[in-house]
N, C-alpha and C positions, 0 to 999 in steps of 0.2 A: 679662740684658737691661736696658737703660736704661729707667727709669720715665719716662713722659711726662706732660704736663699732662692729656691725655685719660684716662689711667689714674686719675689723682687724681679727675677730674670724675666718671667712671663709678662709682668706689667711693663717692664722697660724694653721688651722686645729684643733681649740679648740672651746668650747662653748663661747657665749658672757659673761656668768657669770665668766668663767675662766679669760677672759680679764679683767673684773672688779676687780677680786681678785689680778691679777698681778698689776694693777694700784694702788691698795690699799696696795701692797707689803705684802700680807698675807703669813705667814710662811708655810701654808698648800700647797702652790704651789712650785714645784721643781725649783731649780735654772736654769736648762736647759730650762724649759718652760718659765720662766720669761724672760730669754735672747732672746728666739725665738720671743715671743710676742712683746717685746720692740723693737727688730730689725724690725719687720713688722710695728709697729707703726711709727718708724722713716722713713721707706721706703715709707709709705702711707701719711706721714706728718699728722698723726692723733694727735689731741690735745684734751684730755678729758676735760669735763666741770667740773672744780674744785669746783665751787660753788655748783653745783647740787650734786656732789659726797660727799662734806663735810656734806650736810644735811642728806644724807643717812647713811654715815659711821661714823659721828662725828669726822672726820679727816679734817684738813685744809691743810695738806702737806706744812705747813709753820713752820719754826723754828725762835724763837725770840732771838735776841742778845742784851744783856744789856751792854751798854758802861760804862767805868769808868767816874768819875766826870770831869776830865780835858779833855775837848774836843780838846784843842790845841795839847796836847800831843798825843791824839788818832790819829789825822789826820797827824801829822808830824813825829811820831815815826815809824820806819820801822817794829817794832815788830807787831803792830796791822794790817797793810796791809798784812803782811806775814801770820799771823794767819788767817785772813779773806780769803786769797787765799786758804789755806788748808780747811777751813770750806766750802767755795764755791765749791771746787772740789768734795768733798764727798756728799754734799747736792745735787749737780747736778746729780750725779750718781744715787741717790735714788729719784730724781724728787721732791725735796723739794725747796721751795722758802725761802728767808730770810727776816726778818723784824727787823729793828733796833729800839731800844727804844730811846725816845727823852726826852729832859728836861734839863734845865740849872741848876736846883736845885734838891736836894734830893726829895722834895715834888713833883715836876713836874715829876721826873723820876718814883717815886712810883705810881703816877696816870697813867702814860703810861703803866707800867707793870700791874697795876690793870685792865686796859682795855683789855690788851692782854689775861690775865688769865681768868677773869670773863666773858669776851665776847667770850672766846674760839676762839681767832683769831690766835693762834699758838698751836702747839701740844706739845711744850716743849721750855725751855729757857736755854741759855748758858750765864753765867755771865763772861765777859771778864776781870775780875779783882777779887781780893780776899782781904777782910779786916775784922778784928774782929767785931763781933756784928753788922753786916750790917742789917738794918731794911728792906731793899729790899729782901734780902735772907730770912729773917724771915717771911715776908709776904707770899712769894711763898711756903715756907715750911708749913705754917699754912693752906694754901689752898690745900695741898697734890697734888701739881702740879709737873709734871716731869721737873727736872732741873739738871744742874750740874755747877760746878765752874771751871773756868780755873785758877787754883791756889790752895792755901792751905786752909784747914778748920780744926779747932780743934774738930769738931763734927765727930765722927767715922761713923755716919750714913749718912753723906753727900757725894754724888758722886763728884768726881773731876778728873781733868787731870792736871798734873804739872810736873816740873822738881824737882830734889832733890836740892833745892837752897842752903841749908846749906852746902851740900857737894861741890857744885859748887863754893861757896865763899871760902871754905877751899882749894879747888884745885887751885884756882887762886892765893891765898896767898902763898901756898906751892911752886908754880911755881916760883914766884918772890924771895922767900926766898932761893930757890935752886940756884939762880943766884948770891947769896951773898948780896942781898938788904935786909936791916933791917928796915929802916924808910920808911914804905910803907903807903902812904896816901890812904884813902878810901872815895870815892865819890859816893853817892847813892841818890835815891829818898826818899820820906817821909817814916818814920818808921810807919806811919799809915797803910801801906800795908804789908802783910805777906812776900811777895817776898823780900822786902828790909830788913825786920827783919831777915829773914833766911840767906841771903847772908852776912849780917853784923855779925851774929852769927858764920858763917863759918870762916870769917876773924879773929874773936876773938879766935876761937878754934885753928886756925893754929898758931897765935902768941903765945898763951899760950903753945902749944906743943913745940914751938921753944924756950921757956923760955924768951920771950920778953914782955916787958910792953907796953900796948897800950897807945898811946899819943893822948889825946883829940884834940890837935891842928892839928892832921892829919886827922880829921874826918869832913865830911860835908854832910848834908842831904838836898837835893834841894827841894824846893817847886814846881818848874816848871821843868819838864824834857825836857828842851829846850836848844838849841845850846848856846844862849847867857849866860845862867847861868853857863855852864861848862867853858866857856871862862873867865867869871868874877871870878869864884872860883880860877882858876889857877892864874889869875892876882893877886888876894888878897893874896894867899899863898906865892907867890914869892916876892911880895912887902914887906910883913912882915918878909921876910928872914927866913921863917920856913925851917929848914933843912929837906930834904927828898931825898930818893934814887929812889923811883918809886911810881906809883899811880895805883890803881884799880878803874875803873869807871864802875858801874853796869848798865849803860844805854847808848845806842849808840849815841843819840843826845848830851848828856852831854860829852861823850868821843870825839865826833867830835869837840865840842867847846874847850876842853882841847888841842887836837892835833893842832887845828888852832892857838891857842895862842902860843904854843911852836914853831910852824913853823914861825909865824909872827915875833917872837923875836929870831929866830935862836938858840933855846935852845934844848938840848937833855935830855929827861927824859923818862926812860922806862915806858910805859903805857900799861896796860892790860884792855881790855874792854869786856863787855858782849854784844852780838849782835845777830841779826836774819839772817843777810846776811854778806858775806865777807866784811870787812870794806874797804872803799875807802880812809880813812884817815890813817895816820902813827901810827901803834901800834906795840908793841913788840910781843904780842900774843893776842888771844881773845877766849872767851868761846862762842861756838855756842850752843844756847839753843834749836835748832831744832824747830823753831816757826811754820814752815809749818806742821811738823808732829804733833805738839800740836793741831793745828786747825783740822787736819784730825781726830785725835783720839777723839776730843771733839764730833764731829758729830757721829762717829761710836758708841761711848759710850751712847750719848743721845738717839739715836734711839733704843738701847737695853733697856734703862730705860723706854722709851715710850711703847715698847712692854710688858715689865714687868708690867707697870701700867695698861694696858688693861686686864691683867690676874689677877689683884689684888695681884701682887707680889711686894715685895720691897727688892732690893739688893743694897748695897752701893758699887759702883765701884770706886776704887781709883787707877788710872793709872799713872805711872811715866815714863816720856819720858827721855831717856838718854841725857846728854849734852856732848859736846866734847871740849877739850881745844887744840887749834891749835897754834903752834909756827909760827910766820911770818918769 
């Protein structure tokens, strides 16, 4: 026989309306009561009718995730699956489902987001990338819809979760400089994105502080954050006999390509990478950007934004997750 909300209420020793408010995660219910009711729900294998509840409460208990343009990089780069794992962990704790935006072009992606927002299919959005003057972000902002960005924004009123990528770029460069390396190559993704702009700026800051001139020949900004491009960049640099002492690679897939080329040709070149997981390829050191924590913090922050939105309050939350530089 199907378990009802009354069965849960009776077992938990509360009223059916209290169970409803627990399901809706209302702040008026104590944490102890929420935990007791949720435990009983699990014991009785009770699953609320989300469609019916959303009609009454104007909640969907769904969060939307907006993917970056490059779907190949999204599915192959360890950063995104790790962030998604963090997002999924906290979403599950609060009984939220996740809905991914789709679309191969900006126009298709904007239409997908429009359907989410105007159709009230989600309670809030997380943008899994950050770039200047993004029309998708501008649309959501104009709709006064709860959202945040995983990354940087120049707008002080936009909520975000990010690393201090400029400092991370500087830390990586300082580390190699401290080992006596001076001609340090820098390989990153497109400067269209804030994350690459900031890490590059940190690299330049460190060189300037050390009194070193930046050499344009040691710079490369990849269009595709994929293994083969890292491999090819390393091949091109060495074939052109560009003198270099070490290399910073700000993406794990690119770094894997670089390391593979060096291994295939039995070459030793100190390499420092940015990564979400301990690298399985050979590097001198790496910057752990704490991608799991980034994902977790995104959900915690967005849920606070959603609660503020219900109360007609607007607060810009800008959370910075620490990075760690680890010597191999």
